[in-house]
N, C-alpha and C positions, 0 to 999 in steps of 0.2 A: 392186493392193497387198493388197486384202482377201482375195483367193483364196489368197495365200501365207501370210497370217496366220490363215486359217480354222483353227479347232480341230476341225472335224468331218471331216476328210479321213482317208483310210485310212493315210496315211503321207507321208513326204517326197516331193516332186516331184523327179524326176531330170532337172533343167534346169540348164543352165550359161549363164549370161549374163556378159558382160564387166563387171569391177568398176566401170568408169566408168559404165556403164548403171545399175547398181544404185544408185550414188550419185545419178545424174541423176533416177532414179525417186524416191527419198526426198526429194531436194531440191526437185523439182517439186511433190510432194504437199504439203509444208509451204508452199511459195510459193502454191499454189492456195488453201489455207486462209487464208493471210495476205491475199491479194487479195480473197477473198470477204468476209472480216471488215471490210476497209476499205470495200468497196462497200456492205455492210449498215449500217455505222455512218454513212455520209454520207446523211443524209435530206433535204438541202436540194433536190436537183434530181430528186427522185423523184415520179412520178405516183402517184395514189391507188391505181391498179391494181398497181403495183410494191409499194407499201407493203403492200397487202393480201396479195400473194403472199409477201412476206417474213414477215408475220405467220403466215400458214398453214404455211409451211415452216421453222419455227423450229428443227427439229432438224437442218437441212442444215448441214453443216460445224460441227457442235457440237464445242466444245473437248474435252469429255470423250471423245467418239468418236475424235477424231484422237489424243488422248493414249493411249486404249486400244489403238488399232491400233499405235502405235510401241512401247508396252510389250508387246503381244502378239508382235511381230516379235522383240524382244530376248529375250523369255522362251522363245519357240519354239526359238531357237538356244542358250539357256542362255549367252548371251554374257558376262554379268556373272561368272558363275561361271568361264567360261573365262578371262577376263582376270584374275580373282583368283589362280586356280591358276597361270596362266602367270607372273604376276608373282612368285609364291612359289617358282617353278621346279619345279612339279609336272607331271604329265602331263595335258595339256589334253584329249586324246582321251578319257580316262576320264570326265570330266564333260560333254563335248560332247553326248552323246546321239545319237539317230539323225538329228535335224534339224541340230544344230550341227556335225556332221562334214562336211556338204555346204557348199561354198563359197557358194552362193546364199543359204542361211538365215544362215550365219555372217556374211557381209558385210552382209545387209539388217539383221540384229540389231545389228551394230556401227554401221552408219550411223544406225540408229534412235536409238542413244544420243546421237549428235551432233544428230540431229533433235530429241530431248528437251531437249538443251541449248539449242538455238535457240528452241524453243517456250516453254520456261520463262522465257527472256530476254524473249520478246515479251510474256509474261504478267506480267512484273515480279517473278518469284520467282527472284532471282539465287543465293540460297543453294542452292535445289533444282537450279538449272541447273548449278552446279558439282558437286553430288552426283551428277548423272547421268554424270559421267566419273570417279567415284571410282577405279576400277581401271585406267583407261585411262592408258598412259604418254604424257604430254604432252611428252616430250623430243623434240628435233629429231633423229631418227635414222631410218634407212631401215627399220628393223624394225617401226615402228609401222604398223598396218593403214591409218591415214588418210593416210600418206605415198604410198600407191599412187595416189591421185587428188588432183591439186593443188587443185582447187576445194574438196575436203573438208578438205583440210589447212588452207587458209586460213580456211574457215568456222569450224573448230574453234577455232583460235587467236584469230580475231576475237571470237567469242562468249564465249570464256573471258576474254579481256582486257576485254570490255565488262562482264561480270559482276563482274570484279575492281574495275573502276572504280566501278560502282554500289555495291559494298560497301565503297568507300573503301579498298581494298587496292591503293593506287597503285603501290607498288614491285612487286607481283606482276604488275600490268597492264603496267608499263613493261617488265619482263623478258620477258613474253609476246610483246608487240608487237615488241620488239627482236629476239627470235628469228625470228619469222615475217618480219620485213623483212630480216633477215640471209639467211635462206633465199631470199627473192625476188631479192635482189641477186645472189646466187651463181648463180641459175638463170634470170636475166632473158632471155638469148638464147633459151633453149629455150621459156619461157613467152610470150614476146612473139609467138610463131607461133599461139598458141591463140585461138580466137574469143572466149574469156572474159577475155582479157587486160585489156580495157577495165574491166570489172567488178572484177577484181582490183585 
């Protein structure tokens, strides 16, 4: 993930990956961060050697580094500006830049915004979590980019509703959850074949 987010490359990498893979990469990146944080915080069953290694490697899976990578991916694709211009009915290609015109960078940037939503929810900053998706169309329609990947779709709605609940915006949370539940009930037959159905 760092190679794509690197700022010292000569230009965009001409690589095409399936959108599902790009979501899985982003999702797994945040999951690995979360699991390591849980491992690091549970000191009860660790030997002195493990504790010493954790002290020596304090910068491993640093929250600022993870956040910087997600922001770098979003910035590289200029995805926030693309979403803003698209919402206003403007020409997205004009603001996309060399990186944002490629599907690899555009989708990684887009998924990074949802990753930032998730990360801010984990950190307890629910206002900033919702701000991560300021220009994202959270309506249930097939035009939204997150609708291309069901797990991303569900993750976005789950964390948005969680942030609403924590901000005591219960009506917004109920509307968000009912939207995603309605979507799942309409597409149950299709999604029950997915290996992720139990998690959903």
